C-alpha positions as CSV (number, residue, x, y, z in Angstrom):
1,X,74.8,-27.9,5.6
2,X,71.6,-26.1,6.7
3,X,73.6,-22.9,7.4
4,X,75.2,-22.9,3.9
5,X,71.9,-23.6,2.2
6,X,70.4,-20.6,4.0
7,X,73.3,-18.4,3.0
8,X,73.0,-19.5,-0.6
9,X,69.2,-18.8,-0.7
10,X,69.7,-15.4,0.9
11,X,72.3,-14.7,-1.8
12,X,69.9,-15.6,-4.6
13,X,67.2,-13.3,-3.0
14,X,69.4,-10.3,-2.3
15,X,72.0,-10.4,-5.1
16,X,70.8,-12.6,-8.0
17,X,67.3,-11.0,-8.2
18,X,65.7,-14.4,-8.7
19,X,61.9,-14.6,-8.7
20,X,60.1,-16.0,-5.7
21,X,59.1,-19.0,-7.7
22,X,62.7,-19.8,-8.6
23,X,63.7,-19.3,-5.0
24,X,60.9,-21.7,-3.9
25,X,62.0,-24.3,-6.4
26,X,65.7,-24.0,-5.4
27,X,64.7,-24.4,-1.7
28,X,62.7,-27.5,-2.4
29,X,65.4,-29.1,-4.6
30,X,68.2,-28.4,-2.2
31,X,66.2,-29.7,0.8
32,X,65.7,-32.9,-1.2
33,X,69.5,-33.0,-1.8
34,X,70.2,-32.4,1.9
35,X,68.0,-35.3,3.0
36,X,69.7,-37.6,0.5
37,X,73.2,-36.6,1.8
38,X,72.1,-37.0,5.4
39,X,70.8,-40.5,4.5
40,X,74.3,-41.3,3.3
41,X,75.7,-40.4,6.7
42,X,77.7,-37.5,5.2
43,X,77.9,-34.7,7.9
44,X,80.4,-32.2,6.5
45,X,80.0,-30.2,3.3
46,X,83.6,-30.9,2.1
47,X,82.9,-34.7,2.3
48,X,80.6,-34.5,-0.7
49,X,82.5,-35.7,-3.7
50,X,81.7,-36.5,-7.4
51,X,80.7,-40.0,-6.3
52,X,78.1,-38.5,-4.0
53,X,76.8,-36.4,-6.8
54,X,76.6,-39.3,-9.2
55,X,74.7,-41.3,-6.6
56,X,72.3,-38.5,-6.2
57,X,71.7,-38.3,-10.0
58,X,71.0,-42.0,-10.1
59,X,68.6,-41.5,-7.2
60,X,66.8,-38.8,-9.1
61,X,66.8,-40.8,-12.4
62,X,65.1,-43.7,-10.6
63,X,62.2,-41.4,-9.7
64,X,61.4,-41.3,-13.4
65,X,61.1,-37.5,-13.5
66,X,60.6,-35.5,-16.6
67,X,64.0,-34.8,-18.2
68,X,63.7,-31.0,-17.7
69,X,62.7,-31.5,-14.0
70,X,65.7,-33.7,-13.5
71,X,68.0,-31.1,-15.0
72,X,66.4,-28.4,-12.9
73,X,67.1,-30.3,-9.7
74,X,70.7,-31.1,-10.7
75,X,71.3,-27.5,-11.7
76,X,70.1,-26.2,-8.4
77,X,72.7,-28.3,-6.6
78,X,75.4,-27.4,-9.1
79,X,74.7,-23.7,-8.5
80,X,74.9,-24.3,-4.8
81,X,78.4,-25.7,-5.1
82,X,79.5,-22.9,-7.4
83,X,78.4,-20.6,-4.6
84,X,80.4,-22.5,-2.1
85,X,83.5,-22.4,-4.3
86,X,83.1,-18.6,-4.9
87,X,82.9,-18.0,-1.1
88,X,86.0,-20.3,-0.4
89,X,83.9,-22.6,1.7
90,X,85.1,-25.6,-0.2
91,X,88.1,-26.0,-2.5
92,X,87.1,-28.8,-4.9
93,X,83.9,-28.7,-7.0
94,X,82.3,-32.2,-7.0
95,X,80.6,-31.3,-10.3
96,X,83.9,-30.8,-12.1
97,X,83.8,-34.1,-13.9
98,X,80.0,-34.5,-14.1
99,X,78.3,-34.2,-17.5
100,X,75.0,-32.5,-17.4
101,X,72.1,-34.0,-19.5
102,X,70.9,-31.8,-22.3
103,X,67.6,-30.0,-21.9
104,X,64.7,-31.0,-24.0
105,X,63.5,-28.3,-26.4
106,X,59.7,-28.5,-26.0
107,X,57.6,-26.2,-28.1
108,X,55.4,-24.0,-25.8
109,X,51.7,-24.6,-25.9
110,X,49.6,-21.9,-27.5
111,X,46.1,-21.2,-28.8
112,X,45.3,-20.7,-32.5
113,X,43.8,-17.4,-33.4
114,X,40.4,-19.0,-33.7
115,X,40.7,-20.5,-30.2
116,X,41.9,-17.2,-28.8
117,X,38.9,-15.4,-30.3
118,X,36.5,-18.0,-28.9
119,X,38.0,-17.7,-25.4
120,X,37.6,-13.9,-25.6
121,X,34.1,-13.9,-27.2
122,X,32.6,-16.3,-24.7
123,X,34.0,-14.4,-21.7
124,X,32.9,-10.9,-22.7
125,X,31.4,-9.4,-19.5
126,X,27.9,-9.0,-21.0
127,X,28.0,-12.7,-22.0
128,X,29.1,-13.8,-18.6
129,X,26.7,-11.6,-16.7
130,X,23.8,-12.8,-18.8
131,X,24.3,-16.2,-17.3
132,X,25.2,-15.2,-13.8
133,X,24.2,-11.7,-12.6
134,X,25.8,-12.3,-9.2
135,X,29.3,-12.8,-10.6
136,X,31.1,-9.5,-9.8
137,X,34.4,-10.3,-11.5
138,X,33.4,-10.5,-15.1
139,X,35.0,-7.2,-16.0
140,X,38.2,-8.0,-14.1
141,X,38.6,-11.4,-15.7
142,X,38.1,-10.1,-19.2
143,X,40.6,-7.3,-18.6
144,X,43.2,-9.8,-17.4
145,X,43.0,-12.1,-20.4
146,X,42.9,-9.1,-22.8
147,X,46.0,-7.6,-21.2
148,X,48.0,-10.8,-21.3
149,X,47.0,-11.4,-24.9
150,X,47.6,-7.8,-25.9
151,X,51.0,-7.4,-24.3
152,X,52.4,-10.9,-23.6
153,X,52.9,-10.3,-19.8
154,X,53.8,-13.0,-17.4
155,X,51.2,-13.8,-14.7
156,X,53.5,-12.6,-12.0
157,X,54.0,-9.3,-13.9
158,X,50.2,-8.9,-14.1
159,X,49.8,-9.6,-10.4
160,X,52.4,-7.0,-9.5
161,X,50.8,-4.2,-11.5
162,X,49.5,-1.1,-9.8
163,X,46.9,1.2,-11.3
164,X,49.6,3.8,-11.8
165,X,51.6,1.4,-14.0
166,X,48.9,1.7,-16.7
167,X,49.2,4.8,-19.0
168,X,45.6,4.9,-20.4
169,X,46.3,7.9,-22.6
170,X,49.5,6.7,-24.2
171,X,48.5,3.1,-24.3
172,X,51.5,1.6,-22.4
173,X,52.1,-0.4,-19.3
174,X,55.2,-0.2,-17.1
175,X,56.3,-3.7,-16.1
176,X,58.9,-5.0,-13.7
177,X,60.0,-8.4,-15.0
178,X,62.6,-11.0,-14.1
179,X,65.7,-9.8,-12.4
180,X,63.7,-6.6,-11.4
181,X,64.2,-5.3,-14.9
182,X,61.7,-2.6,-15.9
183,X,60.3,-2.4,-19.4
184,X,57.5,-0.5,-21.1
185,X,55.1,-2.5,-23.2
186,X,52.3,-1.3,-25.6
187,X,48.7,-2.2,-24.8
188,X,46.2,-2.5,-27.6
189,X,43.1,-0.3,-27.7
190,X,40.7,-3.1,-27.0
191,X,42.7,-4.3,-24.0
192,X,42.9,-0.7,-22.7
193,X,39.2,-0.3,-23.1
194,X,38.6,-3.5,-21.1
195,X,40.9,-2.2,-18.3
196,X,39.1,1.1,-18.2
197,X,35.7,-0.6,-17.9
198,X,37.0,-2.8,-15.1
199,X,38.4,0.2,-13.2
200,X,35.0,1.9,-13.5
201,X,33.7,-0.9,-11.2
202,X,36.2,0.0,-8.5
203,X,35.9,2.7,-5.8
204,X,38.5,5.0,-4.4
205,X,41.1,4.2,-7.1
206,X,44.7,5.4,-6.2
207,X,47.8,5.1,-8.4
208,X,49.5,2.9,-5.8
209,X,46.6,0.5,-5.5
210,X,46.9,-3.0,-7.1
211,X,45.4,-3.1,-10.5
212,X,43.6,-6.4,-10.0
213,X,41.9,-7.3,-6.7
214,X,40.6,-10.6,-5.3
215,X,37.3,-11.1,-3.5
216,X,39.0,-9.8,-0.2
217,X,40.1,-6.6,-2.0
218,X,43.7,-7.7,-1.8
219,X,46.1,-8.0,-4.7
220,X,45.2,-10.9,-7.0
221,X,48.1,-13.3,-6.8
222,X,49.6,-15.0,-9.8
223,X,48.0,-18.3,-8.6
224,X,44.7,-16.4,-8.6
225,X,45.3,-15.2,-12.2
226,X,45.9,-18.9,-13.2
227,X,42.6,-19.8,-11.6
228,X,40.8,-17.0,-13.5
229,X,42.1,-18.4,-16.8
230,X,41.1,-21.9,-15.8
231,X,37.5,-20.8,-15.2
232,X,37.4,-18.8,-18.4
233,X,38.5,-21.8,-20.4
234,X,35.8,-23.8,-18.7
235,X,33.2,-21.2,-19.7
236,X,34.4,-21.4,-23.3
237,X,34.1,-25.2,-23.1
238,X,37.7,-25.9,-23.9
239,X,38.6,-29.6,-23.7
240,X,42.0,-28.7,-22.2
241,X,43.0,-26.3,-19.4
242,X,44.3,-22.9,-20.4
243,X,47.0,-21.2,-18.3
244,X,48.4,-17.6,-18.5
245,X,51.6,-18.8,-20.1
246,X,49.6,-20.3,-23.0
247,X,48.1,-16.9,-23.6
248,X,51.6,-15.3,-23.4
249,X,52.8,-17.8,-26.0
250,X,49.8,-17.2,-28.1
251,X,50.6,-13.4,-28.1
252,X,54.1,-14.1,-29.4
253,X,53.2,-16.7,-31.9
254,X,50.4,-14.7,-33.4
255,X,52.5,-11.5,-33.6
256,X,55.3,-13.5,-35.4
257,X,52.8,-15.1,-37.8
258,X,51.4,-11.7,-38.7
259,X,54.8,-10.3,-39.6
260,X,56.1,-8.7,-36.4
261,X,59.9,-8.4,-36.1
262,X,61.3,-11.0,-33.7
263,X,63.5,-8.4,-31.8
264,X,60.4,-6.4,-31.1
265,X,58.7,-9.5,-29.7
266,X,61.9,-10.1,-27.6
267,X,61.6,-6.6,-26.2
268,X,57.9,-6.9,-25.4
269,X,58.3,-10.3,-23.7
270,X,61.3,-9.1,-21.7
271,X,63.6,-11.9,-22.8
272,X,67.3,-11.3,-22.0
273,X,68.5,-13.4,-24.9
274,X,67.1,-13.6,-28.5
275,X,67.6,-17.3,-28.4
276,X,64.8,-17.6,-25.9
277,X,62.5,-15.7,-28.3
278,X,63.5,-17.8,-31.3
279,X,61.5,-20.7,-30.0
280,X,58.5,-18.9,-31.6
281,X,60.1,-19.1,-35.1
282,X,59.7,-22.9,-34.8
283,X,56.0,-22.4,-34.0
284,X,55.7,-20.1,-37.0
285,X,57.4,-22.7,-39.3
286,X,55.0,-25.3,-38.0
287,X,52.1,-22.9,-38.8
288,X,53.4,-22.4,-42.4
289,X,53.8,-26.2,-42.8
290,X,50.2,-26.7,-41.8
291,X,49.1,-24.1,-44.4
292,X,51.3,-25.7,-47.0
293,X,49.9,-29.2,-46.4
294,X,46.4,-27.9,-46.4
295,X,46.5,-25.9,-49.6
296,X,49.1,-27.4,-51.9
297,X,47.5,-30.0,-54.2
298,X,50.5,-32.3,-54.3
299,X,51.9,-31.9,-50.8
300,X,50.8,-35.3,-49.6
301,X,50.8,-38.8,-51.1
């Protein structure tokens, strides 16, 4: 089974253009499935039937996982067997009579405009440096959060940016998103100004150099970007942790609330399907309901 797993993961990497995070998750989930199957003394891949799959689903269900995590793990195994069928490695798909549980539609977390302004205002480089003159990343951190909020980029997209991807004069950034698809996204004047001030703190800037560097002068990883946001939320004394995806969601929600066309938001976020972007219409409706309840004199009992 190990051989087939490696072939499948190689296929995902070379042909399906999956992100490294997706590949990592698939590898972990499939290794878990492999251990389960080996524990059932099943040695050949074609010995796995629908009863084996149902037993594995029961095994996962007993771990009391979140529903979406459970679905992800089952989907990874189902994709693996689809691959085996397509390569004529097996003839019968054990998932043929298995009903998949429906995914929960959780509304993404986001910051209100007031919370977003607070996060930005309390992390202005001058504000940060006034409290800690030795902190040399104040301009970098501020440029990161400004860029994500201005353009709705994923943290992996921000990490992968090079200096040459920023068009300072035209106000655009060239992004390579999921599936290695390239898109051009506008950057607001304030965010561009923050990037320019950050780059002024750098020496020997070349177009092919990473845009954001860590303390070892290496490319700042997406995990590093998440850590930056965590520290910024702490400086702003937020009661909850703030991650890059919350800033991305805030960008989309605030744009929609202020009248931006949903297809334009889809393009900027790099969503393949409009249905993915339409989750933000639910957030917008919730926002309108809050306003209605707050201001209508007879909205509540």
